[in-house]
C-alpha positions in Angstrom: -12.2 15.5 21.7 -11.6 12.4 19.5 -8.9 9.9 19.0 -7.4 9.7 15.5 -4.8 7.4 14.2 -3.0 7.9 10.8 -1.2 4.7 9.7 1.2 3.6 7.0 2.8 0.2 7.4 4.2 -2.8 5.6 0.6 -4.0 5.1 -0.3 -1.2 2.8 2.8 0.7 1.6 6.3 -0.1 0.4 9.3 0.3 2.7 10.6 3.2 0.6 7.5 5.3 1.2 7.6 4.4 4.9 11.2 5.6 5.0 10.3 8.9 3.5 7.3 9.4 5.8 9.4 9.0 8.9 11.8 11.8 8.0 11.5 14.3 10.8 9.4 12.1 13.0 11.3 13.3 16.1 9.9 16.8 15.4 6.5 15.9 14.1 4.7 15.5 17.4 5.5 19.1 18.6 4.9 20.5 15.1 1.3 19.4 14.9 0.1 20.6 18.3 -2.3 23.5 18.1 -5.9 24.5 18.4 -7.1 21.3 16.5 -4.5 18.8 17.8 -4.1 18.7 21.6 -2.0 15.5 21.8 0.3 13.5 19.6 2.3 10.4 19.8 4.5 9.4 16.8 5.4 5.7 16.3 8.1 5.2 13.6 9.6 1.7 13.4 11.5 -0.3 10.8 8.3 -1.3 9.0 5.6 1.2 10.0 4.9 4.9 10.5 2.0 5.8 12.7 0.6 8.9 14.4 -1.9 8.9 17.3 -3.7 12.1 17.9 -6.1 13.7 20.3 -8.1 16.1 18.1 -11.1 18.4 18.0 -11.8 17.9 14.3 -10.4 14.7 12.6 -10.7 16.1 9.1 -8.9 19.4 9.9 -6.3 17.5 11.9 -5.5 15.1 9.1 -5.0 18.0 6.7 -2.7 19.7 9.2 -0.6 16.5 9.7 -0.3 15.9 5.9 0.8 19.5 5.4 3.4 19.2 8.2 4.7 15.9 6.8 5.0 17.5 3.3 7.1 20.3 4.7 9.4 17.8 6.4 9.8 15.3 3.6 10.2 15.1 -0.2 6.7 13.7 -0.7 3.9 15.6 -2.2 0.7 16.3 -0.2 -1.3 13.9 -2.5 1.1 11.0 -2.0 1.2 11.5 1.8 -2.6 11.7 2.0 -3.0 8.5 -0.1 -0.5 6.7 2.1 -2.2 7.2 5.4 -5.1 5.0 6.6 -7.3 6.6 9.2 -8.8 5.0 12.3 -11.1 7.0 14.7 -12.4 6.3 18.2 -12.6 2.7 19.1 -11.0 1.7 15.8 -7.9 3.7 16.7 -7.8 2.1 20.2 -8.1 -1.4 18.7 -5.4 -0.7 16.1 -2.9 0.5 18.8 -3.7 -2.5 21.0 -3.2 -4.9 18.0 0.0 -3.2 17.0 1.4 -3.2 20.6 0.5 -6.9 21.0 2.5 -7.8 17.8 -0.6 -8.7 15.8 0.2 -6.3 13.0 3.9 -6.9 12.9 6.0 -8.1 10.0 6.9 -11.0 12.2 3.6 -11.7 14.0 3.9 -11.8 17.8 7.3 -10.2 17.9 8.2 -8.7 21.3 10.2 -5.6 20.2 7.2 -3.6 19.1 5.9 -3.2 22.7 9.2 -1.6 23.6 9.0 0.7 20.7 5.4 1.7 21.6 6.6 2.4 25.2 9.5 4.5 23.9 7.1 6.5 21.7 4.8 7.0 24.7 7.7 8.2 26.8 9.0 10.5 24.1 5.6 12.2 23.7 5.5 12.7 27.5 9.0 14.2 27.6 8.2 16.3 24.6 5.2 17.8 26.3 2.7 16.7 23.6 1.0 13.7 25.4 -2.6 14.4 26.3 -4.3 12.7 29.2 -6.5 10.6 26.8 -3.5 9.4 24.8 -1.6 8.7 28.0 -4.5 6.4 29.1 -4.9 4.6 25.8 -1.2 3.9 25.5 -1.0 2.6 29.1 -4.0 0.3 28.3 -2.4 -0.9 25.1 0.9 -1.8 26.9 -1.1 -3.7 29.6 -3.0 -5.5 26.9 0.2 -6.6 25.1 1.4 -8.2 28.4 -1.9 -10.1 28.8 -1.7 -11.3 25.2 1.9 -12.5 25.7 1.2 -14.3 29.0 -2.1 -15.8 28.0 -1.6 -17.0 24.4 2.0 -17.9 24.0 2.1 -15.7 20.9 5.7 -14.8 20.2 7.1 -17.4 22.6 9.2 -18.8 19.8 11.3 -15.7 20.1 10.9 -14.9 16.4 11.4 -11.2 15.6 12.7 -9.0 12.8 16.2 -9.4 14.2 16.0 -13.2 14.6 14.6 -13.7 11.0 17.3 -11.4 9.6 20.1 -13.2 11.4 18.7 -16.6 10.3 18.9 -15.3 6.7 22.5 -14.3 7.3 23.3 -17.9 8.5 24.1 -18.7 4.8 27.1 -16.3 4.8 28.1 -15.9 8.5 29.9 -18.4 10.8 28.6 -16.7 14.0 30.9 -18.2 16.6 33.9 -15.9 16.8 32.7 -13.7 14.0 33.6 -10.0 14.3 30.5 -7.7 14.4 30.1 -4.0 14.0 26.9 -2.2 15.0 25.7 0.9 13.2 23.2 2.8 15.3 22.4 3.4 19.0 18.7 2.9 19.3 16.6 0.2 20.9 17.1 -2.2 17.9 20.9 -1.7 18.1 20.9 -2.5 21.8 18.8 -5.6 21.4 20.9 -6.6 18.4 24.1 -6.5 20.5 22.6 -9.1 22.9 21.4 -11.3 19.9 24.8 -11.1 18.3 26.6 -12.1 21.5 24.1 -14.9 22.0 25.0 -16.3 18.6 28.7 -16.3 19.6 29.8 -13.2 17.7 32.3 -10.7 19.1 30.8 -7.2 18.9 33.8 -5.0 18.5 32.4 -1.5 18.1 29.6 0.9 17.7 29.3 3.6 15.0 26.8 6.4 15.0 26.4 8.7 12.0 25.1 11.4 14.5 28.1 11.0 16.8 26.2 9.5 19.7 27.9 6.1 20.0 29.6 6.8 23.4 26.6 6.0 25.5 25.8 2.6 24.0 29.4 1.7 23.7 30.1 2.5 27.3 27.1 0.5 28.4 28.3 -2.6 26.7 32.1 -2.1 27.0 32.6 -1.5 23.3 34.8 0.7 21.2 33.4 3.9 19.7 34.0 3.9 15.9 34.6 7.4 14.5 34.0 8.6 11.0 37.7 8.4 10.3 37.8 4.8 11.6 34.8 3.4 9.8 36.6 2.0 6.8 39.1 0.2 9.1 36.2 -1.2 11.2 34.6 -2.5 8.1 37.8 -4.1 7.0 37.9 -6.2 10.2 34.2 -7.0 10.4 32.5 -10.2 9.3 29.0 -8.9 9.8 27.5 -5.4 10.3 24.1 -4.8 11.9 23.0 -1.4 10.5 20.0 0.2 12.2 20.9 3.8 12.8 17.4 5.3 12.1 19.2 8.4 10.6 18.1 10.2 7.5 21.0 9.5 5.2 22.9 6.5 3.7 25.8 5.4 5.9 27.4 2.5 3.9 27.8 3.7 0.3 29.2 1.5 -2.5 32.4 3.6 -2.6 32.9 3.2 1.2 32.3 -0.5 1.2 34.4 -1.1 -1.9 37.3 0.7 -0.2 37.0 -1.6 2.8 36.8 -4.7 0.6 40.1 -4.0 -1.2 42.3 -5.1 1.7 40.4 -8.1 3.0 40.2 -11.7 1.8 36.9 -12.8 3.3 33.2 -11.9 2.7 31.2 -9.2 4.4 27.5 -9.5 5.4 25.5 -6.4 6.0 22.2 -6.6 7.8 20.3 -3.4 7.1 17.2 -3.0 9.3 17.0 0.8 9.2 13.8 2.2 7.8 16.0 4.9 6.3 18.4 2.6 4.6 21.9 2.6 6.1 23.2 0.5 3.2 22.9 2.0 -0.3 21.3 0.2 -3.2 23.9 -1.5 -5.3 26.3 -2.4 -2.4 25.1 -6.0 -2.8 26.6 -6.0 -6.3 30.2 -5.7 -4.9 32.2 -8.9 -4.9 32.1 -10.7 -1.6 29.4 -8.5 -0.1 26.0 -10.0 1.0 23.1 -7.8 2.1 20.0 -8.7 4.1 17.3 -6.1 4.0 13.8 -5.6 5.5 12.3 -6.7 2.3 14.0 -10.1 2.8 12.7 -10.3 6.3 9.2 -9.6 5.2 9.4 -12.3 2.5 10.6 -15.0 5.0 8.6 -14.0 8.2 7.0 -17.1 9.8 3.3 -17.4 10.6 1.7 -18.1 14.0 -1.0 -20.6 14.8 -4.6 -19.8 14.1 -5.6 -20.6 17.6 -3.1 -18.2 19.2 -4.1 -15.5 16.8 -7.8 -15.9 17.5 -7.2 -15.9 21.3 -5.1 -12.8 21.0 -7.8 -11.0 19.0 -10.4 -12.0 21.6 -8.2 -10.4 24.3 -7.8 -7.2 22.3 -11.6 -7.2 21.8 -12.2 -7.4 25.5 -9.7 -4.6 26.1 -11.3 -2.3 23.5 -14.8 -3.0 24.8 -13.6 -2.0 28.3 -11.7 1.1 27.4 -13.5 4.4 28.1 -16.8 2.6 28.6 -19.2 3.9 31.3 -20.6 1.6 33.9 -23.9 1.5 32.1 -22.1 0.7 28.8 -20.3 -2.2 30.4 -23.6 -4.2 30.3 -22.9 -4.7 26.6 -19.3 -5.7 26.9 -20.0 -9.4 26.3 -22.1 -8.6 23.2 -19.4 -6.4 21.7 -16.7 -9.0 22.4 -18.8 -11.8 20.9 -19.4 -9.8 17.7 -15.7 -8.9 17.4 -14.6 -12.5 18.1 -17.0 -13.7 15.4 -15.8 -11.2 12.8 -12.1 -11.6 13.5 -12.4 -15.4 13.6 -13.8 -15.3 10.1 -11.1 -12.8 9.1 -8.2 -15.0 10.4 -9.5 -18.0 8.5 -9.8 -16.0 5.2 -6.3 -14.6 5.7 -4.9 -18.0 6.3 -6.6 -19.3 3.2 -5.2 -16.6 0.9 -1.7 -16.4 2.4 0.8 -18.3 0.1 3.0 -21.0 1.4 6.8 -21.2 1.6 8.5 -20.7 -1.7 5.6 -19.1 -3.4 6.0 -16.6 -6.2 6.8 -13.1 -4.8 4.0 -11.5 -6.9 1.5 -13.9 -5.2 2.9 -12.8 -1.8 2.4 -9.1 -2.6 -1.1 -9.8 -3.8 -1.9 -11.7 -0.6 -0.6 -8.8 1.5 -3.0 -6.4 -0.4 -5.9 -8.8 0.1 -5.2 -9.1 3.8 -4.9 -5.4 4.3 -8.3 -4.9 2.5 -9.9 -7.6 4.6 -8.7 -6.1 7.9 -9.9 -2.7 6.8 -13.3 -4.1 5.8 -13.7 -6.0 9.1 -13.0 -2.9 11.2 -15.4 -0.8 9.1 -18.0 -3.5 9.4 -17.7 -3.5 13.2 -17.8 0.3 13.7 -21.6 1.0 13.6 -22.7 -2.1 15.6 -20.2 -1.1 18.3 -21.5 2.5 18.5 -25.1 1.3 18.5 -24.2 -1.1 21.4 -23.1 1.7 23.6 -26.0 3.9 22.7 -28.5 1.1 23.5 -26.7 0.3 26.8 -26.9 3.9 27.9 -30.6 4.0 27.1 -31.3 0.8 29.1 -31.8 -1.4 26.0 -28.7 -3.7 26.4 -30.8 -6.9 26.5 -32.5 -6.0 23.2 -29.1 -5.6 21.6 -27.9 -9.0 22.9 -31.1 -10.7 21.8 -30.7 -9.2 18.3 -27.1 -10.5 18.0 -28.3 -14.0 19.1 -31.1 -14.0 16.5 -29.0 -12.6 13.6 -25.7 -14.4 14.1 -26.5 -17.2 16.5 -23.9 -15.8 18.9 -23.8 -16.7 22.6 -23.2 -13.3 24.2 -23.2 -14.6 27.7 -19.4 -14.6 27.8 -18.1 -16.2 31.0 -16.3 -13.8 33.4 -13.2 -16.0 33.2 -13.0 -16.0 29.4 -10.5 -13.2 29.4 -8.0 -12.0 32.1 -10.0 -8.8 32.4 -8.7 -8.0 35.9 -5.2 -7.5 34.4 -6.5 -5.3 31.6 -8.4 -3.2 34.0 -5.4 -2.5 36.3 -5.1 1.3 36.4 -1.3 1.5 36.6 1.1 0.8 33.8 
């Protein structure tokens, strides 16, 4: 069996494509299980679509997944195939750990992603398509994210997709006493209610296009907004947080225009749904302001280079320790040293090409493409040396491998035992 991850994210695809790929994501895990795929976890968020698979044959599995996605979406097979980056084995493990730790997020270090990964893990278990191997790698990734958060301070600023979006809305919303409506009932909606209240807004109701608002509304003592009452709720709202995760537009130009006819103040719509809840063109209506995921991406803050390098080192330790035999562990320090060396160079190059505040949007897009290419190259560069390290360890030649790294790269592979909180990563329970 082999681990395979198929990935499309804000790093390599536009949000419209990600939106289309995630159509039917709640059914995809069960749909791909068969003789080739024995386990599947689907991770759709507001800025990524990822699938983690336990497979017999990665090539056949990819073809089956692409065919399944094509049957569930409006995208052609060729478009889907070109949209998905593939990671296998340790590369898939490393990618999941990096994602769960917030290192691949639109807002680097954000905390929400670990909750979304946990939810995907639970959904796969409850859906009956979580293999033992996937169960173990997801538990390890969640542990690693906690170690990264506690050891590096990454994300301690509290910055997230939600906080950046709300900061952008500061220009048009006077938060204290503002009337807020929430569209959606998922994890982002629940977190958003707390953030809205923390800013002094009055959350008055919850609307769900699928009719499932009662649970979230009851939990937070809010009113359930029905289809018939949506226009009236929009008439009263100062701000709307839209994150339903559904597959159709909720707030159309006609609907919003109807609500705006009988109000004398502006309306701010914060659309964080991967499948847009707010239709294109709504922002053209008089008095209506829209904050979208594209705006969040353009204004996402960076993190310190030191915190990023430390986080990458922790992930490198965790990957080196995952599914490694006792004989193979003799090369853990060598693998870690090589990964730290490569990813340290990578972070410096990424920092060099990333444009500063106020840069031209075209330059930002170009920098994003360069960063994605550099990360892909770094992981490809590390694959063969990592495989060879384990092979040499199992044949009793670990010292030769360490000596070779020292001679070629000048690396000190005698990594101290306390250089990483390995005891936390190695804990067997989630």
